[in-house]
ZAVO-177954 format. One record per residue (C-alpha): residue in one letter; z, y, x. Coordinates in steps of 0.5 Angstrom, whole numbers, padded with zeros to 4 digits, always signed. Layout:
<sites>
AZYX...
</sites>
This chain:
<sites>
M-0024+0002+0038A-0017+0002+0036R-0019+0005+0029L-0023-0001+0028A-0017-0006+0029A-0013-0001+0025L-0018-0002+0019D-0018-0010+0020R-0010-0010+0019T-0011-0005+0013A-0016-0010+0010A-0011-0016+0012L-0005-0013+0008A-0009-0010+0002R-0014-0016+0001D-0011-0017-0006R-0010-0010-0007L-0018-0008-0006P-0024-0009-0010G-0029-0015-0007T-0034-0010-0006D-0030-0006-0001L-0027-0012+0002A-0034-0014+0003L-0036-0007+0006I-0030-0007+0011E-0032-0014+0013D-0039-0012+0014L-0037-0006+0018L-0032-0010+0023G-0038-0015+0024H-0043-0010+0026A-0038-0006+0030E-0036-0013+0034T-0044-0015+0035R-0046-0008+0037L-0040-0006+0042G-0042-0013+0045T-0050-0012+0045A-0053-0008+0050T-0047-0003+0050W-0051+0002+0055H-0057+0002+0050T-0058+0008+0045V-0062+0007+0039V-0066+0013+0036A-0069+0013+0030L-0075+0017+0027A-0074+0017+0020G-0078+0021+0014A-0083+0021+0008T-0090+0020+0008G-0094+0025+0012A-0088+0028+0015G-0091+0027+0022K-0086+0021+0025S-0091+0018+0028S-0094+0024+0032L-0087+0026+0034F-0086+0018+0037N-0093+0019+0041V-0091+0025+0044L-0084+0023+0046T-0086+0016+0049G-0092+0020+0052L-0097+0014+0049R-0101+0014+0043L-0097+0008+0040A-0096+0009+0033D-0102+0010+0028T-0103+0017+0025G-0108+0020+0020A-0110+0021+0013E-0108+0014+0010R-0101+0014+0008P-0097+0011+0009T-0099+0010+0016T-0093+0007+0019R-0092+0000+0015T-0087-0003+0020T-0082-0001+0025L-0085+0000+0032A-0080+0000+0038C-0081+0003+0045A-0076+0001+0050W-0075+0004+0057D-0071-0002+0059P-0075-0008+0055E-0071-0014+0058G-0064-0010+0057A-0065-0008+0050A-0068-0015+0048P-0061-0017+0045L-0061-0010+0041L-0068-0011+0039D-0066-0018+0036L-0060-0015+0033L-0064-0010+0029G-0070-0015+0027I-0075-0012+0031E-0081-0017+0032P-0083-0018+0039A-0090-0016+0037H-0088-0009+0035R-0084-0008+0041V-0087-0003+0047A-0084-0003+0054R-0084+0003+0058H-0083+0001+0065G-0087+0002+0072S-0089+0009+0076L-0094+0011+0071D-0090+0010+0065A-0084+0014+0068R-0088+0020+0070R-0091+0020+0063G-0085+0018+0059G-0082+0025+0061G-0076+0022+0064M-0073+0019+0059P-0066+0015+0060A-0067+0007+0061G-0062+0006+0056L-0067+0009+0050V-0070+0005+0045L-0074+0010+0040L-0076+0007+0033D-0081+0010+0029L-0079+0007+0022P-0084+0006+0016D-0084+0012+0010H-0077+0012+0006D-0081+0014+0000S-0086+0009+0001I-0088+0005-0006D-0088-0001-0002L-0080-0003-0003A-0080-0008+0003H-0081-0001+0007R-0076+0002+0004A-0071-0004+0005E-0073-0004+0012V-0071+0004+0013D-0065+0003+0009A-0063-0003+0014V-0064+0001+0020V-0061+0008+0018A-0055+0004+0017V-0054+0002+0024A-0058+0007+0028D-0054+0010+0033H-0058+0017+0033I-0062+0019+0027V-0068+0024+0027W-0070+0026+0020V-0077+0029+0020L-0078+0033+0014D-0085+0036+0012P-0085+0044+0010Q-0087+0042+0003K-0082+0037+0002Y-0076+0039+0006A-0072+0039-0001D-0074+0033-0004A-0068+0030-0008I-0070+0023-0005V-0068+0024+0002H-0062+0029+0000D-0059+0024-0005R-0061+0017-0002Y-0060+0019+0005L-0057+0025+0008R-0051+0026+0003P-0049+0019+0004L-0049+0020+0011R-0045+0027+0011H-0040+0024+0016H-0046+0023+0021G-0047+0030+0023P-0046+0029+0030G-0051+0023+0030M-0056+0026+0027T-0062+0031+0028V-0066+0034+0023V-0073+0037+0025L-0078+0041+0020N-0084+0039+0023H-0091+0042+0023A-0088+0048+0024D-0095+0051+0026R-0097+0051+0019L-0092+0056+0017P-0092+0064+0019A-0087+0066+0023G-0083+0069+0017D-0084+0063+0013L-0081+0059+0018A-0075+0063+0019A-0074+0063+0012C-0075+0055+0011L-0070+0054+0017T-0065+0058+0013D-0066+0054+0007V-0066+0047+0010R-0059+0049+0014A-0057+0051+0007L-0059+0045+0004L-0056+0041+0009A-0049+0045+0008A-0049+0043+0001D-0050+0036+0003G-0044+0036+0008L-0048+0036+0014A-0047+0044+0016E-0046+0041+0023A-0052+0037+0024R-0057+0040+0029V-0064+0043+0026L-0070+0044+0030A-0077+0046+0028T-0083+0042+0032S-0090+0041+0032P-0093+0036+0036E-0100+0039+0036T-0098+0046+0039G-0092+0043+0043I-0087+0048+0039G-0080+0045+0039I-0082+0039+0043A-0078+0040+0049E-0072+0042+0045L-0073+0035+0041R-0074+0031+0048R-0067+0034+0051V-0064+0032+0044V-0066+0025+0045V-0064+0025+0052A-0057+0027+0051A-0056+0022+0045A-0058+0017+0050G-0055+0019+0056P-0048+0016+0057G-0049+0011+0052E-0043+0014+0047A-0048+0015+0041S-0046+0008+0038V-0039+0009+0038T-0040+0016+0035R-0044+0012+0030L-0039+0007+0029A-0034+0013+0028A-0038+0016+0023D-0038+0010+0019L-0031+0009+0019D-0030+0016+0016T-0035+0014+0011L-0031+0008+0009T-0024+0010+0010E-0026+0016+0005R-0028+0011+0000L-0022+0007+0001E-0017+0013+0000P-0016+0012-0007Y-0012+0006-0006F-0007+0009-0001A-0007+0016-0004G+0000+0019-0007A+0005+0016-0003A+0008+0017+0004P+0009+0011+0009D+0016+0013+0008L+0017+0011+0001D+0024+0011+0000G+0024+0005-0005F+0030+0003-0008T+0037+0006-0007A+0044+0004-0007E+0045+0007-0014D+0038+0004-0017R+0041-0003-0015D+0048-0001-0018A+0044+0001-0024L+0040-0005-0024V+0046-0010-0023D+0050-0007-0028G+0045-0007-0034L+0044-0015-0032C+0051-0016-0033D+0051-0013-0039A+0045-0017-0042A+0049-0023-0039G+0055-0022-0042V+0059-0021-0036A+0065-0017-0039V+0066-0022-0045L+0067-0027-0040A+0071-0023-0035V+0076-0021-0041A+0076-0028-0044A+0078-0031-0037G+0084-0025-0036E+0087-0027-0043G+0086-0034-0041S+0091-0033-0036R+0097-0029-0039V+0104-0032-0039P+0107-0033-0046R+0111-0028-0049G+0117-0032-0051P+0123-0035-0046L+0120-0042-0047S+0116-0043-0040G+0114-0039-0034R+0108-0043-0033R+0101-0040-0035V+0097-0042-0041R+0091-0045-0040R+0085-0044-0045P+0078-0047-0045A+0074-0043-0041T+0069-0039-0044R+0061-0041-0043P+0056-0036-0042A+0052-0034-0048P+0045-0033-0047V+0042-0027-0043Q+0040-0022-0048M+0032-0022-0046H+0031-0015-0049R+0036-0012-0045A+0034-0015-0039E+0027-0013-0040R+0029-0006-0041V+0033-0005-0035I+0028-0009-0030R+0023-0004-0033R+0027+0002-0031A+0028-0001-0024G+0020-0002-0024A+0019+0005-0026R+0023+0007-0020W+0020+0002-0015T+0013+0004-0017R+0014+0012-0017G+0008+0015-0013L+0005+0008-0011P-0003+0008-0012E-0005+0004-0018R-0007-0002-0015W-0001-0003-0011V+0003-0002-0018G+0001-0008-0021G+0004-0012-0015V+0011-0010-0016H+0010-0011-0024R+0008-0018-0022V+0014-0020-0018S+0018-0017-0023A+0015-0021-0029E+0016-0027-0025G+0023-0025-0023L+0025-0024-0031R+0022-0031-0033R+0027-0034-0028L+0032-0030-0030P+0036-0033-0036D+0036-0040-0032E+0039-0037-0026L+0044-0033-0029H+0047-0038-0033A+0047-0043-0027V+0051-0038-0023L+0056-0035-0029T+0058-0042-0031G+0064-0044-0028A+0064-0038-0023A+0071-0035-0024P+0075-0035-0018E+0082-0039-0019A+0087-0034-0022A+0093-0032-0018P+0100-0035-0019P+0105-0031-0024A+0107-0024-0021P+0115-0024-0019G+0115-0019-0025V+0114-0025-0030R+0119-0029-0027V+0124-0023-0027A+0122-0022-0034V+0123-0029-0037G+0129-0030-0033A+0132-0023-0037Q+0130-0027-0043W+0134-0033-0041V+0140-0029-0039G+0140-0025-0046V+0139-0031-0050I+0145-0034-0046A+0149-0028-0047V+0148-0028-0055V+0150-0035-0055A+0156-0034-0051G+0158-0028-0055V+0157-0031-0062V+0161-0037-0060G+0167-0033-0057A+0167-0029-0063G+0168-0035-0067S+0173-0038-0063A+0177-0031-0063R+0176-0031-0071A+0179-0038-0071G+0185-0037-0066G+0187-0030-0070S+0186-0026-0063M+0180-0022-0061A+0180-0017-0055R+0177-0011-0057G+0173-0005-0053F+0171+0002-0056G+0173+0000-0063M+0169-0007-0063P+0171-0014-0061A+0169-0016-0054S+0165-0022-0056W+0160-0017-0060W+0159-0013-0054V+0157-0019-0050V+0152-0021-0056V+0149-0013-0056A+0148-0014-0049G+0145-0020-0049L+0140-0018-0055V+0138-0012-0050L+0137-0017-0045V+0132-0021-0049V+0128-0015-0052A+0128-0012-0045G+0125-0019-0042V+0120-0019-0048W+0118-0012-0047G+0117-0013-0039A+0114-0020-0040R+0109-0017-0045R+0107-0011-0040V+0107-0015-0034A+0103-0020-0037R+0098-0015-0040T+0098-0012-0033A+0096-0019-0030A+0091-0020-0035D+0087-0014-0033R+0088-0015-0026R+0085-0022-0027T+0079-0019-0032A+0078-0014-0026E+0077-0020-0021V+0073-0024-0025A+0068-0018-0027A+0068-0017-0020A+0066-0024-0018L+0061-0025-0023R+0058-0018-0022S+0057-0020-0015R+0054-0027-0017V+0049-0023-0022G+0048-0018-0016E+0045-0024-0011V+0041-0026-0017A+0038-0019-0018D+0037-0019-0010R+0033-0025-0010L+0029-0025-0016L+0028-0018-0017V+0030-0013-0011E+0027-0017-0005P+0020-0019-0008A+0019-0011-0010E+0022-0009-0003G+0017-0014+0000E+0011-0011-0004L+0013-0004-0002A+0014-0006+0005R+0007-0009+0005Y+0004-0002+0002R+0008+0002+0008E+0005-0002+0013A-0002-0002+0010Y-0001+0005+0009G+0000+0006+0016Y-0006+0002+0019F-0010+0006+0014V-0008+0013+0017A-0009+0010+0024A-0016+0008+0021R-0018+0015+0018E-0014+0019+0023P-0020+0023+0026M-0023+0024+0020R-0017+0027+0018R-0016+0032+0024G-0024+0034+0022
</sites>
């Protein structure tokens, strides 16, 4: 069955997310299904179950056409499971699987049995179970074991005890998904007046509906008068006919188990969007802030500025600033916000997995960030052409000032000085030189500031990229891995429960 394969894959993916009891139930069901589907596949186990005095054994005798089970006033009358097989050799492996001892097996074969057996299918295995309300705990355990695996169960109820809480609470309600593989018989119908019988049947159907078994078939029978026996025989023949009852039973078991597992896969769709690009940017920005990336970038930018005077066009090399320790309280706050985004809508069992990988990433974060930020700034670009122009202007201005002063001194000593616009020409040269010096200093500062800002932005981008790589490796990828595992497990879980959902 595809559903069984999907359940197996669900358990493999969610092994550390499911409680041990539920994993054990999954393993038990898968193991039983493999064994049952590989054992006497065309045989069908129909079990007669009921309380003390309900008349199981009488119905068993009627259906087999032989007086095999003891009936009488002494209760409980059925002390161990009795099996009647219409193909005893073919059914032997199945009876072994059910734990029915050879001494308690009856074979129906030969022309006499064929006539007296009422035309039952060869693949039928009919069981008469002990009383489920027996004071002997071994009897109850035997009933529980068979009820848990029988392909079709006929619950035989007594008109006086059909509302007994034991049968409803212990068996019928827990088997609410098994309606198609279950028949409920109100036996000893001859003991009730016609009006009371109809009322009792209505009451039984109402109780079954409350148990979640509204689709279960309800019959009234009487072995003594033959009421309903032909209809019950048709039900048993239909159940044992094509050999599909075992598959129906396993499907109902799957419905029951997947309903139990639903809380571990409820609340989020398989296309959970996970972490968006905006979420990642917020995480990386927060980690950069916690690691002091902005301080490192500004220091790198300032360390590459050109001097402000016309002494040298070379860059000034300052000692590199070492990364400060990561501010863990900031990093933890940022990661907690990211974790809330990752786990939004996840079932509680899966939230813990994301938190564990995030905590492990936080533990490793300080060393990893320190390693990638130390000496990670890229080489600075050579000075921009504007720097050289500005420094050159300063030099020209200085030369002009010196030349003007020298010229003015020489003219004064010689007694002759050219003039222009009311001022000696040498002083105009000095003024021009001073303008060039001032312009050069201003230009050098502006170009240096622009270069430092560009350098700061380059270093910040490079360091942010390094921080992003660490965040991806330690936080994003592990968390996305947990989400991917949930999506896959969710998909298989949906496949395992699909028929139940359609119903």
